[in-house]
C-alpha positions in Angstrom: 147.7 162.2 208.8 145.2 160.2 206.9 142.3 162.3 205.7 138.7 161.0 205.8 137.6 159.3 202.5 135.1 162.1 201.6 137.8 164.7 202.0 140.2 162.7 199.8 137.5 162.3 197.0 136.8 166.1 197.2 140.6 166.9 196.8 141.0 164.5 193.9 138.0 166.1 192.2 139.6 169.6 192.7 142.9 168.4 191.3 141.2 166.8 188.3 139.2 169.9 187.6 142.4 172.0 187.9 144.3 169.8 185.4 141.4 169.9 183.0 141.1 173.7 183.3 144.8 174.0 182.8 144.6 171.9 179.6 141.8 174.0 178.4 143.7 177.1 179.1 146.7 175.8 177.2 144.5 174.8 174.3 143.2 178.3 174.2 146.6 180.0 174.3 148.0 177.7 171.6 145.0 178.0 169.3 146.2 180.0 166.3 144.2 182.4 164.1 144.9 182.5 160.3 146.8 185.8 160.9 149.0 184.3 163.6 149.8 181.3 161.4 150.8 183.6 158.6 153.0 185.7 160.8 154.7 182.6 162.3 155.3 181.1 158.9 156.7 184.3 157.5 159.1 185.1 160.4 160.2 181.5 160.8 161.0 181.6 157.1 163.2 184.7 157.6 165.1 183.0 160.5 165.0 179.5 159.0 168.1 177.4 157.9 167.8 178.2 154.2 167.0 181.9 154.2 169.1 183.1 157.1 172.1 181.3 155.5 171.9 183.4 152.4 170.1 186.6 153.4 172.9 189.1 153.6 170.8 191.9 154.9 169.4 189.9 157.8 172.8 188.5 158.6 174.1 192.1 158.9 171.3 192.9 161.3 172.0 189.8 163.4 175.7 190.7 163.5 175.0 194.2 164.9 173.9 192.7 168.2 176.2 190.6 170.3 173.3 188.3 171.2 171.9 188.2 167.7 168.8 190.2 168.4 167.0 192.0 165.5 164.6 194.8 166.4 160.9 194.6 165.4 161.0 197.9 163.5 163.7 196.5 161.2 161.7 193.3 160.6 158.5 195.2 159.9 160.3 196.9 157.0 160.1 193.5 155.3 157.1 193.8 152.9 155.7 190.3 153.3 155.6 190.6 157.1 154.2 194.1 157.0 151.5 193.0 154.7 150.1 190.9 157.6 150.6 193.5 160.4 152.7 196.5 161.4 152.0 196.0 165.1 155.0 194.6 167.0 152.7 193.3 169.8 150.7 191.2 167.3 153.9 189.7 165.9 155.3 188.8 169.3 152.0 187.4 170.5 151.8 185.1 167.5 155.5 183.9 167.8 155.1 183.1 171.4 152.5 180.5 170.4 154.9 178.7 168.0 156.3 175.3 169.2 159.1 175.1 166.5 161.9 176.8 168.5 163.1 178.7 165.4 162.6 182.2 166.8 162.9 183.6 170.3 161.1 186.8 171.4 162.8 189.1 173.9 161.2 189.7 177.3 160.3 193.3 176.4 158.7 192.2 173.1 160.9 194.5 171.1 163.4 192.1 169.5 163.6 188.7 167.8 166.5 186.3 167.2 167.2 182.8 166.0 166.5 180.6 169.0 169.7 179.9 170.9 168.7 176.3 171.5 168.4 175.8 167.8 171.4 177.5 166.2 171.9 177.8 162.5 173.8 174.8 161.1 177.4 175.3 160.1 177.4 176.2 156.4 179.6 173.6 154.7 179.4 170.9 152.0 177.9 168.4 154.4 175.1 170.8 155.3 174.5 171.7 151.7 174.2 168.0 150.7 171.9 167.4 153.7 169.6 170.2 152.8 169.7 169.2 149.1 168.7 165.7 150.2 165.3 167.0 151.5 164.7 169.5 148.7 162.4 168.7 145.8 162.1 170.2 142.3 158.5 170.8 141.3 157.3 172.1 137.9 153.8 173.0 136.6 152.9 176.2 138.3 151.5 179.0 136.2 154.3 181.3 135.0 152.0 184.3 135.3 150.2 185.5 138.4 151.8 183.0 140.9 153.0 184.6 144.1 155.0 183.2 147.0 151.9 183.8 149.2 149.9 181.5 146.8 152.6 178.8 147.1 152.9 179.1 150.9 149.2 178.7 151.2 149.2 175.7 148.8 152.0 173.9 150.6 150.6 174.5 154.1 148.8 171.1 154.3 152.0 169.2 153.3 154.2 168.0 156.1 156.4 169.9 156.5 157.6 172.6 154.1 160.2 174.9 155.5 161.3 176.8 152.4 160.0 177.5 148.9 162.3 179.0 146.3 160.6 180.3 143.2 162.9 179.8 140.2 163.3 182.8 137.9 165.1 183.8 134.8 166.2 187.3 133.6 164.3 188.8 130.8 164.4 192.2 129.0 161.2 194.2 129.3 160.9 197.9 128.1 164.7 198.2 128.3 164.9 196.9 131.8 165.9 193.5 133.1 163.1 191.7 135.1 163.2 188.3 136.7 160.2 186.2 135.5 158.9 183.1 137.2 159.8 179.9 135.3 156.9 177.9 136.6 159.1 175.7 138.9 160.2 175.7 142.5 162.7 174.2 144.9 160.8 173.1 148.0 162.7 172.1 151.1 161.1 169.8 153.7 161.9 169.3 157.3 163.1 165.7 156.7 164.1 163.6 153.8 161.2 161.2 154.5 158.7 164.0 154.1 160.4 165.0 150.8 160.3 161.4 149.6 156.7 161.1 150.5 155.9 164.2 148.3 157.9 162.9 145.4 156.4 159.4 145.6 152.8 160.6 145.6 150.9 159.2 142.6 149.5 162.6 141.8 150.0 166.2 143.1 147.9 168.8 141.4 148.2 172.6 141.4 145.1 174.2 139.8 144.3 171.0 137.9 147.9 170.6 136.7 149.8 167.5 137.8 153.2 168.7 139.1 156.4 167.1 137.9 158.4 166.2 141.0 162.0 165.2 141.3 164.6 165.3 144.1 166.7 168.4 143.5 169.8 166.2 143.1 168.1 164.1 140.4 166.9 167.3 138.7 170.3 168.9 138.7 171.9 165.7 137.3 169.2 165.5 134.6 169.6 169.2 133.8 173.4 168.8 133.6 173.1 165.9 131.1 170.6 167.9 129.0 173.0 170.9 128.9 175.9 168.6 128.0 173.9 167.0 125.2 172.8 170.5 123.9 176.4 171.7 124.0 177.5 168.6 122.1 174.7 169.1 119.6 175.7 172.8 119.0 179.4 171.8 118.7 178.4 169.2 116.1 176.3 171.7 114.3 179.2 174.2 114.4 181.6 171.6 113.1 179.1 170.7 110.3 178.7 174.4 109.4 182.5 175.0 109.2 183.0 171.8 107.3 181.4 173.4 104.2 184.0 174.6 101.8 183.5 176.3 98.4 186.2 176.7 95.8 187.6 180.2 95.1 187.9 181.8 91.7 184.3 180.7 90.7 182.2 183.9 90.9 181.0 186.1 88.0 178.8 189.2 88.4 176.6 190.0 85.5 174.8 193.4 84.9 172.4 194.6 82.2 170.3 191.4 82.0 167.1 191.6 80.0 163.6 191.2 81.3 163.1 187.8 79.6 166.0 186.0 81.3 165.4 183.3 83.9 167.7 181.2 86.1 167.4 178.4 83.6 168.1 180.5 80.5 171.2 181.9 82.2 172.4 178.4 83.1 171.8 177.3 79.5 173.8 180.3 78.2 176.8 179.5 80.4 176.5 175.8 79.6 177.1 176.7 75.9 180.4 178.3 77.1 181.3 175.0 78.7 180.9 176.5 82.2 180.0 174.1 84.9 177.4 176.2 86.9 176.7 175.4 90.5 174.3 178.2 91.3 172.8 181.4 89.8 171.6 184.0 92.2 169.0 185.8 90.2 165.3 186.9 90.4 163.4 187.4 87.2 163.1 191.0 86.2 166.3 192.1 88.0 169.2 193.4 85.9 172.0 191.8 87.9 172.9 188.2 88.7 175.8 186.3 90.3 177.0 183.0 88.8 178.9 180.5 90.9 180.8 177.8 89.1 181.7 174.4 90.5 185.4 174.2 89.7 188.0 176.4 91.3 189.6 179.2 89.2 187.3 178.6 86.2 185.8 182.1 86.4 188.8 183.5 84.5 188.6 180.7 81.9 184.9 181.5 81.2 185.5 185.3 81.3 188.2 185.0 78.6 185.5 183.6 76.3 183.5 186.9 76.6 184.1 189.8 74.2 185.9 192.3 76.3 183.6 191.4 79.2 180.4 191.5 77.1 178.1 188.5 76.8 174.8 188.1 75.0 172.1 186.6 77.2 168.6 186.0 75.8 169.3 188.5 73.0 170.5 191.2 75.4 174.1 192.3 75.7 175.2 192.1 79.3 178.4 193.0 81.1 180.4 190.5 83.2 183.2 190.9 85.8 185.1 188.5 88.0 184.3 188.7 91.7 187.5 188.7 93.7 189.1 189.7 97.1 186.9 190.7 100.0 183.8 190.7 97.9 184.4 187.1 97.0 185.1 186.0 100.6 182.0 187.7 101.9 179.8 186.1 99.2 181.3 182.6 99.8 180.9 183.0 103.6 177.2 184.0 103.2 176.7 181.0 100.8 178.4 178.5 103.2 176.2 179.7 106.1 173.0 179.4 103.9 174.0 175.9 102.9 174.6 174.8 106.5 171.3 176.2 107.6 169.5 174.5 104.8 171.2 171.2 105.6 170.4 171.5 109.3 166.8 172.4 108.4 166.4 169.3 106.3 168.1 167.2 109.0 165.6 168.5 111.6 162.5 168.2 109.4 163.3 164.7 108.2 161.1 163.4 105.5 159.3 166.6 104.6 162.5 168.2 103.4 163.4 165.2 101.3 159.9 165.0 99.8 159.8 168.7 98.9 156.8 169.4 101.2 154.0 171.5 99.7 156.3 172.5 96.8 156.9 169.0 95.5 154.8 169.7 92.4 156.0 173.2 91.8 158.5 172.6 89.0 159.2 176.2 88.4 160.3 176.7 92.0 162.4 173.6 91.9 164.1 174.8 88.7 165.0 178.1 90.4 166.3 176.4 93.5 168.8 174.5 91.3 171.2 171.9 92.6 171.1 170.5 96.1 174.2 172.5 97.2 172.5 175.8 96.5 171.2 178.2 99.2 167.6 179.4 99.0 166.9 181.8 96.2 166.7 185.5 97.1 163.2 186.9 97.9 
């Protein structure tokens, strides 16, 4: 039957008030405290696509129950969740307010599981590429003092970060291996568009440092190229190092040298014997020296000019012997290594090496250094 107009208006007002009250009630129930936001964020991270796919312990707990439930006491052993609360009721109350459908709470508030209406994607190459397509590499975070909690709080305003992986490298400390933060992260967004928006921003600062941002795929490609270039450079350097050869039969060891002898005076003495000297390893005041000749097998020729192994150097009679065998091989190997290092140093330093740097006017030092193919003098 048709109600009187006044009755209709009254009923409409009651319905309107009821709807408004319901909306207000919903708003109250969905309003989140900072603690609840932290709990939701942490638990949904545990059960999220990225973490659950690689967290072996959590996978084992899920597999223990045919329906995939994990008990609250187990989850509250996780340090980051326990840092917020150890009360199962507080955890359940917070998660029931989430609208993400990542985690489901059991009716008795004792267990959690990945929401059955939002199952974990199948882990295959297609899924890996899809996740990588919405993952960003960001660098510029302080290597010391940065925690995952700091990063979660920082990225909370961005839409919508679902996973943050702090990149670490192993390092020895007090005899133990520790994994130290590298100052960079892989950040996974809910969609590729959100990831692109983050990368395309003109400026993103963390504590007054502008973050370097690249899609993960671009970063991996760049890193792969850099590693290949570095490997090629090292191979070239190794080839350069091993390309050095020095003739054998060129080494003479001298003992009993007088205090007045110098590298130059020793060179002059051997020059009088028609010896083509490449290098004299000697420090003034020492009693021993090693003379390296330029031409193979000339050590014996020069030695034969001595008087039963005796040679007068700067007025002092010294004794000479030919360096052969293992001793010769070790000395030549050491010299080749020193020559390679010196050549690479000059190559890396450019002009400074060619100009002589701060020693360009030190003639005495130049004289002791000798020819260009000589290694640095002993110190």
